[in-house]
N, C-alpha and C positions, 0 to 999 in steps of 0.2 A: 616313838610316836605309837601309840596303843592302836590296835586293829579298828577300833571304832571310831577314831581319830582319824583314821587313814580312809576309812570308807565315806565319812561326812565330806574329808575334802576332795575326794574324788566324784562325789556326786555334786559338789558346789562346782567343781570345773563342768561337769557334764552338763549341769543347768544353764551355764553361762554361755552354753556354746548353741543354745536354741534359738532358732529366730521365727518371727511370726508370717507367714505365708497366708494372702487372701487370696480368695478367686478374681479371675478377671471380670471386671465390671461391663455392662453393656457399653457404655459409654466410651471405654477402650476399644471396641470392636470396630473394623472396618464395616462400611455399609455392603449389604451382601443381599443377592436375589437376582431375579431376571430384570428387574429393573434398574439394577447396577450392573448390567452386561454379564451376569454369570451365565454358565453352562451349568446343565444339571445332571450328574451323574445317575446312570440307571439304577432303580432300585435293588436291594439283593443284598446278599451276605458275602459274594465275593465277587465284584465285579470290577472291571477295569475300561478307563475311557478310551476312545479312539484317540490315535497317535496324534500328538499336537506338535507340528512343525513350527519350530522358532525363526523369526524373520532373521536373527543373528545367534550363531552357535555359541553355547554355555558353557563357559569354562569351571571345571570344577575338578579340584582335586588332580591338577596338570592333566585333565583329560578334557576333550572336546564332543559336546552333545549337541545334536541338531533337531531331535526330538523328544517329547516327553509323554508319560502315561501317568495316568492319577486312578488310584484304585478307593475302594472302598474303606480300607482301615488305616486312613490317614496317613498315605504312604505316596510318595513322588518316585518315578524311577525314569532312567533313560531308556528302557527296553520293555518289551512287553513281561509283564510280572508273571511268575508260575503260580499256582494254588497257594491260597493262603497258609493251609498246614505245613507248607515249605519254609515258612519264615515267620510267623506269629509268634511261634512259642519258641522259635531258636535265639540265640543270642546273637550279637552282632560282633564282627562283621557278618553281612551277608555275602552269598555267592554271585550278587549281582547289583550294580551301581544305582543307590538308593537313597533318598531323603525323606526323613522319617519325623518330621516334628512331631504328628500326633497320632504315632502308632498306638492301635489298639483293635482290639477284636470287636467289629463293629456289624450291625446288621439292620439294615435300612428299609427291608421286605416291609409288606403290607402295611404301608402307611408310618412306620415306625421314625422317620425322618429323611433329611435330604442331603446331598454333598454337593457343595456349590463350589465353581472353580472357575478362575479368571487371570489372564496376565495384565499387568497395570505396569504402565511408566509414562513419563510426562504429561499429566493430565490434571484435570480440575474435576473436584468432584465436593459434594457438602449439600446441604440444604439452606437455602436463603429465604426468609419470610419476606414478600414483599407486601407492606400494606398491612394484610392480615392473611394473607395468602401463602402456604409455604409452597416451595418450588425446589425440587430435586434436581441437581446436577450430576449425571451418571457418568464419571469418566471421560468429558469430552475433551477435545485436543486443543491445547496452546501451543501458539508457535512465536517467537520471538525473532525478529530480524535487527542487527546492529550495525549502523554505519560508524565503525570507530572512528576515523578521522574527523567526523563532526560531531561525535557523541550524541547521535540519534539513534533512538531505539522504539521501535515499531512492534507492538503485541497485538496478536490475532485469536481469539476465543470462538471455536467456531460450535454450531450445534446449541447455541444458546437460547432457551424459550423464550417469546417475545417479552411477557411481563419482567422478567428478571433480565433481560439484555435491556431493555430502557432504563431500570432502575439501577442496573451496575454501572451507566456511563460517569457517574462521578467520580466511582471507585476506582481513580486513575492508579493509586499506588500498588494495583494487582501488577501493571505494567511497568512503574516506576523502579521497580527492584531492578530489573535489566538497565536503566537508566543510570542507577548507582554503580552497578557492577562494571559499567562500561563506558563513564563518562568523558567528555574530553578533559584531559588532565592538563591545567596551569600549572605553571613553576611551582615547585615545592609542595607538591601533593602527589596524591596516588588514588587509583580507582579502587572500588570496592572489590575487585576482582583479584586484585593482588593482595588483599588481605586475606582474603576467604578461600581462593582457588574453587574448584567446583563441587566441593562439598560443604555444605553450610546448611544451617535452619534459619529460618526469618519468622518471627512471631509480630503480627500487627495489630492492633485493635483501633478500628474506626466508631467514634461516636459521632452521631449526625445532631445538628442542631437545627430547629429549635424541637424536634421529636424525641431525643433523646434515644435513637434507635442504635444499635450496637452490633457491629460485623466484625468478626475473627476472622484473618487470615495469616494461613501457615503454609508456607514456602519453602520445599526442601531440595537442595541442590544434590543429585545422587551420582554427579562426576559425569564424566566425558564418555560417550559410547564409543563404539568401533571407528564412527566417523568423524570424531573430536567435536560431537554436538554436546553442549551440555543439558543433561536431563533434571527436568526441574518439576516436581509434585507440586500442586495447588489444592489447599483445602481452605473453604468458605463455610462459614456456618455464623448465623445471625439473623439481623433484621437490617431493612434499608429501606428509605422512603420511597413511596409510591411515585411512579414520574407518567405523565399522560403518554400514550403512542405518539410517534412523530414530535416529541419533544427535541429541542436542541440545547445541550449543556456547553458552557463555555467556562473555563477554570485557567484564572488569572496567572501571569507568572510568578513565581515566588522564589526564596532561597531557604534552606534548612539546613541546620548546625547538625553534625554528627560529630558525636564523643567516642574516642578509641580507648578499649581496655583491653588487656590481654584476653583475647578468645571471644570477644565481643564488641559490637559497635552499637550505639543507641543514639535516638534522635526522639523531639516530640515537635511537634508544631501543629497549626492552626490553619486550615486551608478555607477560603471563599470561594463559592462557584453560583454562576446564575444559570437558571432554568427559563426558557422562553418555548412556550406550548400556544395552540390555537385556543386552548380550554381556559388558561389561566394567564396567559400572556406573561410578561417577564417577572420573575420572580428570584429573590437571592436566599441562600443558604449558606452553611459551613459544617465541616466537620474537623474534629481534632483527631491526629495520628500520633500514636504512641507505637514505637518499634523498635525491637532489638535483633542483630543478625549474630548469632552464635557460630563459630567455626574452631578447626584445632589450628591452633597458632604453632608457625615452625620455630622450633627451639632454636635455630640459629639465624633466625631473621635480625636485624639490625634495628627493628623498631624499639624506641625508647620505652623505659617500663612506664612512665607516667604517661596519663591520657593525654592522646592527641585529638586537636580540634580540627576539623575540616568543613569546609561549607560548600553545600550541593546547590548550585543554582539550576532552576528549571526555566529556562527561556519560552520554550511554548509547548503547550498541553493540546493536543487535540485528540477528542475522544467521538466516537459514530458507532451506532449499533444500525447495520444493514437488515430488516426485518425478513426482507424476502429470502437472503442467504442465511438468516439465523446467525449473523457473527456480529460480533462485539470486538471493536478495534481501539487500539490506545497508540498515539504518537507523542514522544516527548524528547525534547532537546536539552542536553545537559552538559554542564561544566562542574569541575570539582576543582576548588582552589584553598588556599589558606583564608580564615575568615578575614573579608574585609579586602582580600587579595584581588579582586576585581577592579576594584573602585582607584588604583593607584593610577598615577600619571606618567608612571614609566613606560617606555616602549616593550611591547609584549611582542615575542616571536609570531609571525603570521600564522603558524600551525595552531598555535594557542588561540589567536583572536580569530581565526575563520578567514582571514583577509588574504587568502594564499591563491595562485592562479592553478593548483593541481586539478587535475579531472576529477570528477565526481566518483570515480571508480580508483582513484589512486590512494595512496597514503601520503601525508604530508609529514616528513621527517624534520624535526629542529635541528640546526646546527648553531654555531655561536653567533650571538646578538641577532640579526633581522634575516642571517641566511637560512635557508631551509632547501631542501632536497624531495623531489616528486618521484615514486616508487608507483610502477602499475598494481594493482592488487593480484593474486592469482587469477588467472584464468583470463587475463587481459593483456596486451602487449603494446608498449609504445614507450614515448620517453618522460611518461608522467604527467606532463600536460597536455597530452591528447592521448587517451587510452583506448584501444580496440579491441572489442571482444574476440576472442580466440574459438574458433569453429571446430571444436575438437572431434565433431562427426566427420567434418569434410578433411580434415588432416590426418585422420589416423590415430588422435591421441585419446582414444576411448578403451575404458576395459570391458566393453559390451561382448558377450560371449555369442555363442551361438543361437538360433531362433530366437534374435533379439534385433530390436531397432534401436540407434542411438538418435536421441533428441537434444539438439544444441539449445542451451539455456544461456543467458546472460552471465558472464563469468564463469560457466560450469556446463556440465551436460547430464543427462540422464539416460538409464537404458529401459526401453518398454519391449515387453515381452511381446511375439507374435500372438494371435488368435490361439487359443488351444494351449497355451504354455503358461506357466508360472516361475516365479522367482524360486530358487531354491535356497537353501538356510544363509548363501553367502550374499543375497540381494544381487547377485552379478550373473549367475548360470540361470537359464531359463529350462525348466524340466517341464515335460507335458504332463498335465493334468490328467488324472485318471479316467475321468468320462469321455475328455476328447482322446485319448490315446486308444479306448475301446472303440470308438467310433473310425477313428482312423483306420484300425486293424479290419475293421468290416469294409471300409470303401477302399481298401488298397486293391490294384489290379496284380495278378501275376506277374512275377519278372521286373515289375515296376516299383516295387517296395525295398526299401534301404533299411537294414537293421542297423542301429548304431551301438556302438559299446558303451556300457556306462549302467549307472546304478538305475536310470529311468527305463531303459528299454524303450526307446522312443521309436515307433515304427511311421516312417514319411514316407507318402505318394511323391513322387518326383515328377510325375507329369499327368496325373488325373487330378482335377480340381471338382469337387463335387458340393454343392451349395447344401447347407446344413440350417435348419430352421430350429435354432437352439429354444425357442419359445414354446416347442412341441411337447417337450419335456417337464414344463412346468417348473422352471428351476426359481421362481420366483417365490416371495411369500405370498400367503391366501390375499393379504390386503393390499398387494401390488400389482400392477399391470407390467407385463413382459413386452419390449418394444424391440424387435428384430431387426439387425441391420446386415449389412455387408461383410461376413465373416464375423461377428459379434453381435451382442444383444446387451440389453441395458434394462434394469428393474428400477420401477419407479413407484414410491409409495403413493397409495391412493390419496385423495384430499381428507383432512384429519387425520391422516398416519404420519408419523416420521420415523426416518431410519434410512439404512443405504438401500434397501430394497429387497434383500434377502431376509431382513427382518424389520418388520414395521410394528411400530408401537402407536396405539392411540394416544392424541396429544389432547389431554383433558382440557390444557390451558386455552389451547386453541378452540377447542368447542365451546369455550365460553361460558361453562357452566360451573359453579361450585359443586361441589360434593352434594350437597341439599337440592339439586336442581336449580338454582338462582341464578340468574347471570352475574359473573364478576364484573367488579368496576373496570370502566374502561375496555371491555372484550367486546369483539363484533358477534352480533347474532345474526345468523342469514334469515331472510325472510322468504317463507314459503307461500305457495298461493293454496287455494282449497284442494288441490291434488296431490300434494305434497311434493309439488316441483320447484326449484328456484325460480323466484320472481326476475324478471329481466333486469330489472334495475335495483340495485342494493345500495343501502346507505348506512354509515356507522354512527351509531346512536350517540357517541360521544365527540367525535372528532369533526362530524357534519358531511364529511367527505361521501360522495355518491360515485357509482360505475356501474358499467354494464357487465352481464355475465353471459355465459354461455349454458346450453341446457346439464353439462357439469358443473355449474357452479363457479368455472374459471373467469377470471376478469379478462374483459375484451381488452386490449392495448389501446390507448388512445382516448378511453372513455370516461377516465377519473377527473371529476370536476371537485374544486374547492368548496367549503362552505360559502353561503350566500349567493352562488350563482347558479345560473338554471341548468340541471342535470341533462346529460346527454338523451338524445332520442334513441331509445334501445329498441325500436323497430326498426330502424333503418338498417339494412344489412352491412357486416363488418366490411371495410374496404380490403378488397385483394392482397395480402402481401408478396411483395416483388422478392422474387425469388434471389437469394444472396449468392450469386453464382461465382461471384469474384472472391468471396471470404476464404475459398480454399484453394482456389487457382494458384496462389504462390507456394501452398506446401507442396501441391501436386507436381509443379512444375521444379522446385526443389529437389522433390525424391528422384523425380524422372533424370534430371542431370546427373545428380550424384551417382545414379544406378548407369547412367551412360559413361560417366568419368571411370567406372569401375570400381566403386565405391571410396575411392580417395583421390579427390580432384588435385590437381596441381596448384600451388599457391597462386599463380597467375590466370587460374580459370575460374570463369563466372558461376557463382551459386547464389541463387537468388535470397535475399534476406529478407526474412516475414516477422511480422509482429505476433504476440503471442495470440491476438484474436485471428489469425490469419491472414490479414490484409498485408500487401507489399509494406514494406518500410520506405519513407518519402526518398531516401537517400540509398543507390545500390553502387557496388564498386566490382572491378575486377579482383577476386579473391584478396591478397594480402595487399596488392598495388594501392598506388593512390590515384588511380584511374576512376573518379566516379562521376556519378550525374543524378539528375531527380526524375522520378517516375509520378505517374498520375496511380488513380486508384487500381487500376487495370494492369500496371507494371509498365505501361509504355512509357519510353524516355521523354522528358519534356525540352523542347529545344531550346539551344543555346545554354543548357547547364551543364555540359561535360567540362571536367575539372581534371589536372593532373598535377595536384598540389597535395602537400602532407594535409593541409585545412581541408575538410570534406567542404561541398556546398551546402548553403544554409537554405534546405529543401522545406517547404511546408508541407503539413499532411493534407490530404484531401478526403479523409473520412473522418468522420467525429469520433471519438472515443466512446467506448462504453459509457452509459449513464449510471452515474452512482446513484444509488438507492441508500436510503430514502430519499426521494426526490423533495429539495429543499424549495421554498415559495418561488415562483417564477415571476415576482414584481421586485421593486426597487426596495433594499434595506440600507438606508444612510449610514454611515458611520458616525460615533459619537461627534458633537460638533468640535470643528476645529477651523482655523481661518485657510490652512493652505494642506491639501490631500493628495497625495500621486494616486491616478488609478492607473491599474495594469490590467492587461488582457492576458488570460491563462486559460484558451482553451475554451472550456464550455461555461466560464464564469467571468466577471469582471471584479477584481479585488481592490479594497480602499485601503492605502497605507498612509494615515495622517504625518503630517511632519511636526516636530516639537522643534522649531526655529529650524536648522538645517540637519538634524538628527532624525532619524528614522524612527518613529515611535510605534513599535511591533507590538506593544501591548494593547493598542487600541485598533489595530489592523482587523479588518473584516472582510466577507463578502457583499459586494455592493449589489451584483444582480447574478442570478444562475440562469443560464440560457442552455436548456437540455438538447443534445444533439447538433450544437453549433461548433464553429472554431473562430473564435472571436481573435481576430489579428490586429486592425488597425482601429485607433481609438483617439478621438479628441473631444476637446470639452467648449461648451459655448459658455462664457462667463456672465453674458449679458441675461439669459434666459435660463441658467442654471440645468444644462442640459448635457448629456453625454453621447455622443455618437461613435458607432463602431461599425466595421466590415465584417462580415461572416462568411469564412471561405467556404463553408460546407453547404449553407443554404444559398448561397451566392446571393446576397443581399446586402443593401446599407440599412442601418436602424439607428432609432436615436430613442431615450427616455430621459423623463425629467428626474433630477435626483431631490426626489420629495419619496417619503414614506409611502409604500403601497403603489408607486407609478407602475405603469405597466409599459413594456416595449411597443414601440411604432415601426412599422416597415415603410422605408420611403422610398427605395429603389428596388425591385426585384426581376427585373427583366434585363436582358442582353449584357450579363455579368458573369465572367467564366473564373476569373480569380482575384477578386478584388482583395488588395492589401493595404498600401500606404493611404491614410485620411490625414486631410486639414480642414480645418474651419476657419473662413476669414471672418471674425466677430464685428468689424467695421462695415465690411461690404455685404454682409450677410450670404455667404457663398460657401460652399464647401469641394473640396478638391480632392480625388483619389487617381491611383493607378491600379490597370487590372494587368496583371501580367503575363496572361495567356494571349490575350490578342494584341497585348505590349501597346496600351493605348494609357493616355492621360486624360481625364474626363471634369467636368465642372457643372454644377448644376445650384440652384438657390438652395436654401436651409431644409425646405420642405419636399424637396425632390423635383419641383419643377424647374422648367428650363433647362433642360439636360443638353449639353452638348459636347463634343470632342474637341480638345486643345491639339493632341499631339496623336499621331498614328503611324510616323516614320520614324526611323533610326531610333529605334526601340528595342533590346532584346529581352533584359529581365529588371523592369523599372520596379523598385522598391519603396524607397522611404520618399516622402514630398512633406515640405513645409511651406507655409506663405507668411511673409513679412509684411503685416497689413499697414504699417508706416510708410512702407515705401512702393506697396502695390506689387510685391516681387514674388515669384514661386521658384523654389529650389526641389529639384529631386535627384535622386541616386539610381544608376543602372550598373547592377552587378554582373553585366556582359562577361565571362569568363575570357573573353579574347580581348575586351577592350573596355574594362570598368571605366565609370566617369561620371561625375556630377556636375549637371546642368542648370540653366536658370531661364527664366523668362519673366515677362510682365503678367498679370493675373487674368489679361484677356488674350494670351497667348503668343503675342508679340515680341520680338526681340530676343527669340531664343538664341543662347550663346553658351560655349563651354567654360566652365569656372576651374575643374580639376580634373585630368587623365593620366598624370604619371605616378608612379610611386604608390598606387592602390590596390586592393585587391577583392576584398568582399565589404563595400560600404553600405553595412546595413541600415547604420543608425543616423539621424540627421539631426541637427537642432541650431537653433540662433542664439547666439551671446549678446544679449541687447547691452551688456555694458560697455562693450569693445564694438560691437557692429560688425562681429565675424560670423562666417558660417563654420560650423563644427560638425564633426562626423566620426562614428565609430567604426574600424575596420576590422572584421571577423579575421581577413587572410594575413594583413601586416602586424595586428595586435594592437594599432596605433589609435589612439584617439588625438586628432589634430584639428586645428583651426585656420580660417584663412580669411582675408577681405575678401566682398564680393567680386571684386576686379581680380582676383588671384595672385594677389601679393601678400606679403606678411605671413607665409606660411609656416606653423610651429607646431611642435610636437607637445602636447599636454602630459601624455602617458604612452608609455611604449610597451607594457606588458599586460595588455587585457586579456581576458579568457576568451570568450565567443559572443561579444556584444550584438544584440538585434535591434533594440530600439533606446533611443536616450531622449532626455530632457534637461535643459540648464535651467536652474534656480538659484539666485543668490551666491554668485561665486562656486556654485557646486555641478557637477554633471552627476546625474542619477540614469544609469542605464539597465535594461534586463540582461541577464547573461544566460546562455545555454548550457554552460558547464557547470554553473553553480545552481542553474534553476533558480534565479532568485533576482534581487534588485541589488545594485552595487553602488554606492558614493565616491565619487571622485574630487577630491578639492582642486579647483584650478590653482589655486596658489602654491599650494606644497606639492602638487601632481601625487599626491599621496590617496591610497583607499583610505577612507575615514569612515565608514559603516556598512552593514550588508543586512539585508532580509531576507530569509529563506521559509516561504511560505509551508504552512503544513502539507499540503498537495505538492508532491515532488513531482513535477511535469512542467514544459517550456513554458516559459513567461514571451509573450509577445509584444505587442504596443505599451507604450507608458506615457502619460500625461498629467499636467497639473491642473487639479480644482481648485478655485479659489471662492468665498463667500461672496466676494464685490471684484469686479474688475480692477485691477490695478492699474496705476497710470504707466504709459510705457508701450513698446511696440507689442504687437500680437504678433507670435509665432507659432506655428505648427513644425513638429518633428514626424518623421515618419510616422507616426500615429498617434501626434500628439499637438496639440495645442499649448505653448506655454504662455501664460497670460503675461501682461505689460509691464515691463520691467526697465527703467533708467532713463525713459523720456516721458516729457509731460504731454501728452496728446489725449485730446477729447473725443470721444466717440458720440456720434448723434443718430 
């Protein structure tokens, strides 16, 4: 080959190796700046940040680092950096550990630029346009909790600004990712996590109709952290429709088909949702969802090469935005199965159908055929059917180190550093923070200071305690106020600002003004007087709600009124707030006893069990023993409730749970038209669950009435006047309301009631009957509350359920006296009292009347049996022998429907087959109490009430006049 030809060939080869490199586009860069949570490095030519302590150690090239430094020249190091001349012009490797992705000789002095830096993990960020207003989400937290045994996924996103919080309620696909990853597996299917593992990327495009707004969602799984928690970053961008403040969003159940290919899963679906608001009423919308999930497929997996198709069924979707806490919540119940796999007539293992009796804190393990095994989850102990929380703190099963306090949690525990200490890099060891250490050195008295060895060099005063006013050093942000407490302090941002108190940012959205100074649509604009002070009465121009405020503009509790009603009298002084002395008595008593036991109580020793809000749990036990009893709100034992049985007593709370915000409407909202509906009591609400034949129609279930601050226990229905009656354990009242749109509650009896529980209505005689379990009485009155009188006040210990059979004029009630439980009866006028059942029963909570056979039936939480017997005590038979924890029951068309405290739902049992046939689990997971049946008209037959139930007339041809 000639020399010229050789040169041309070489030149050609060299030309082929050239590639085109383009610059990084702005769209490819992360959001940055102080609004994105960044810190700013000081200006200069050779600056280094203060030390950044990592919450978890960083493993890098087989070395462990717990702190980092950021330098001006685009370099990060695990130790304080030397001067730049020692490394900028030198070749690698350096003499110190370094990460240098942007190494350059940079000078930011005199305004030439700035260096931003921050740590990001498991966050939500992006820009969402609500209507026409852009809202930036700056690395806000997302937390997800999965109940694997039921396929329930709960997702909470915190610090969500108000306009975008309401607008993102329909975007349940943000939380549906976790539902797909950890759905309940039916046979011949696999959950998403078995395909993807902990590292994946999900791209979703949501298009809203009719406005054609588009929202892009990208969620990246970055693996498991040191605690085996899945870390997922979420980026959202695009537009969403504006929703009025206070709106409620309902998303119907739906099914979605997933196509599986090598390393990718895809799906496309159309969803419908409804929005109900005070401004616009009820509206219907829809959106199209297109998504794909990419992941690294395992080369050794046994998945077929051909695409696999699976069906994801989302049975319940619950969404809510809590304005006061700025939290957006999604709850989704999911099942994964082959396409059409749910509709077959073949028997499904109870673990897959959910009709098992495992405890809610246990895992259901399917075996052959219909067999299964229950296994308590980590942090719980028991046989799987009854699981109890392990108190790691009391048993010494904790990893908490010195200067820390162990706090027990359901199924786990956490370590909390004492005042003046903070967690080190391992999140277990508490080390003194610098400011507190300096103060302690200054306060220590000679011969009373003990120096501890270790890197922290902590000085501990062993005898002298000096009160420190932390607020005196102004530790909070300039736009925050400092609240000093015993041994601690708290920073709270001023009104109009948000943040953690140490850094507060003005909320331009809450200020209600757009950049041009014009009010934003739907925003609240405070009203001021001529002197610039807040007017005592404030009203929202869009919603019509009004409330009173103090001189700082803060809402006065109990003064908010809905549109169309007279506003509160703001000139009247506020009612004095009763001190909540009992809220922390339980925690203080608990801490005192643990200290008395030397920090490690024996398994048989008593340690008070407290609710998260500080109240006593209704049931208390001696350590791990089965010796338990009920207590009131002050921790005093309720007489007659002591038990030494593996089944704990059915204790009712005496303090209403915290109010869920935003506050729903306090009037009646009837369910969609249906001839027969189950009404159930659940704490602060009465729920409506329509029946389709004898099946539970979960898709049309809804809240009938919300009662803030109440504990609704007993419930009954009057089919003649279409009214629901209930007892309120918290307010100590008996109430009723018409089941009509907009109807408001009416108090019937509010005196001389202590613990009203079971309730029954006699439609024929227009009477109601109830039990009061504290004075141990059974009383009656007319339906309007007049003519009240006592039927029985002797030989009762723990009366609970009561029913009335109108056709015979007979009352029946249960008494779960732990020494001698029984079921009794009498006439409606209190005559002919007699014993019906007294042997072979334990906790007869629920009672109903089977009008087709004329038998009295009860569900027993102690024996786990559902049994029936004739009124004379003969013909006793067991319908079902393995209930979970029944509380109340009703009979209708050859089926028993009971509320269950283990499943926190409504369970259906067929009298003919003695099998569980259906189940309903409300989105709000808490105990259900009474249950009754409501009908559009009175049916022919005998009227009967169960513990909190009136089941309308079945089987007999009786006329009512």
